[in-house]
GUTI-702189 format. One record per residue (C-alpha): x, y, z. Coordinates in steps of 0.1 Angstrom, whole numbers, plus 2048, in hexadecimal, padded with zeros to 3 digits. Each point is the difference from the previous one (the first is absolute). Example, Ala and Ser with C-alpha at 12.3 -4.5 7.8 and 13.67 -1.06 7.14 Angstrom:
! GUTI-702189
87B7D384E/80E8227F9/
//
This chain:
! GUTI-702189
4D7362DA5/7E27ED7F2/7DD80D808/7E67E880E/7F07FC7DE/8217F87EF/80A7E881C/7DF7EE7FC/8077FA7DB/8227EF807/8077DB7FD/8047FF826/7DB808804/7F67EA7E3/8107E3813/7EF80A820/7DF8007ED/8077DD7F4/8097F4823/7E081080F/7EA7F27E5/80E7DD808/7F7803825/82080E80F/7FC81A81B/819818810/80F7F3821/81B81680E/81C8037E6/7F37E47EA/7E27F17EF/7F07E080D/7E77E77F3/7F37E1812/8017E37E8/7ED7DF805/8137E07FA/7E47F77E7/80A81E7EB/8237F17FA/7F27DD7F9/8007EF822/7DF7ED802/8057EB81F/7E1804816/81480A81F/81581A7EE/7EC80F7E3/7EE81B814/81E80A815/8128207F6/82380E800/80C8247FC/81080B7E0/813821802/80D8177E5/81A81B809/80181E7E9/8228107FE/8058237F3/81E8177FD/7EE81B813/7DD80B808/7F7825808/7F1802823/7E881B7F2/7EF7E47EC/7FA7E881D/7DB8077FF/7FE7EC7DF/80F7E080E/80F806822/81A7E880E/7FE7E77E4/8238027F2/8247F880A/81881B7F5/81F7F07F2/81481A7ED/8167E47F1/7E37F47EB/80781E7E9/8227F27F7/7F07DF7F7/7E88107E7/8198197F2/81C7E77F8/7FB7DE7F0/8227F580F/7ED800822/7E57E87F3/7FE7DB7FE/7E77F57E6/7E87E3808/8027ED7DF/7DF7EE805/7EC820803/80281C7E6/80982380C/8057F6824/821803814/80D801823/81D81580E/8237F3800/80D7EE81E/81581E80A/7E2818801/7EC7E7814/81D7FD819/802826802/7DA801806/8047E781D/81D81480F/7EB81F7FF/7E07F080D/80C7EB81D/80981D817/7DE8107FA/7EC7E280C/7FD80F823/7F57E5818/7F07E97E6/8167E3808/7F47E77E6/8078197E4/82380580C/8057DB801/7F37FD7DC/81681D7F4/81F7F180F/7FA7DD7F3/7FA80F7DD/81F816803/8167E380A/7F27E97E5/80481B7E5/82480780A/80C7DD806/7EE7EB7E7/80A8107DF/8137F67E2/81681F804/81A80281B/7F6811821/81981C7FA/7F18077DD/7DC80080C/80A81881C/8138177E8/7E38027E8/7E780581D/81481D80E/7F68157E1/7DC80080D/806807825/7FB822810/81681081A/7FB7F0822/7EB7E27F5/81B7E680A/805811822/7DA7FF806/7FF7DB7F6/81D7F8817/7EF81281D/7E07ED7FB/80D7DC7FB/80A7F1821/80E7DD808/7DE7F380C/7F08097DE/81D7F07ED/7FE7E0814/7DA7FE7FB/8048047DA/81C7E67FF/7E97E7811/7E48077E8/8177FD7E2/8137E280D/8218137FC/81F7FA816/80481681F/8128217F7/7F97FD7DB/7EA81F7FE/818814816/81D7F77E8/7EC80B7E1/7F4820810/82480980C/80B7FC7DC/7E48187F6/80881981B/8258007F6/7F78107DF/7F081E811/
//
């Protein structure tokens, strides 16, 4: 386990230092900065002084509770992140930016499957997760069966059962309306996902 001094010298805390020096402040499990429209080049008199919130979520594979006094509650623990950094096969490079990549579709799907059941009563987050999950599964160059087969490598024990217990017909219907998808389309895709449990 890293000591506090060792942890403070990691890239994680260097990034936090950059965020804080640029005006971001901890808010719950993320960092937030209020940005004026003028800062992004909008000079219209009625808009330039208005602000919008810009959030940055910091994902870590784990964070020892004993070190919470350094930066309490500022991280999302996502163990799958480790598989992204430890294996280039789980990375999709962004060609326009050097040394930057995102997780593969399958890992993002697994993250959504794991996160949706943990949302508690935060309805809009569940809606977002389900919309994302459906889009990632259905709108892919790979077949649905192939995507599900590859995703299953990153799923833990009861994750699909937890998802199934959390997603009800009302939530599916709401997401279908938002996405403009036919009635029953999300249920069809999820049933295909559940059948690979």
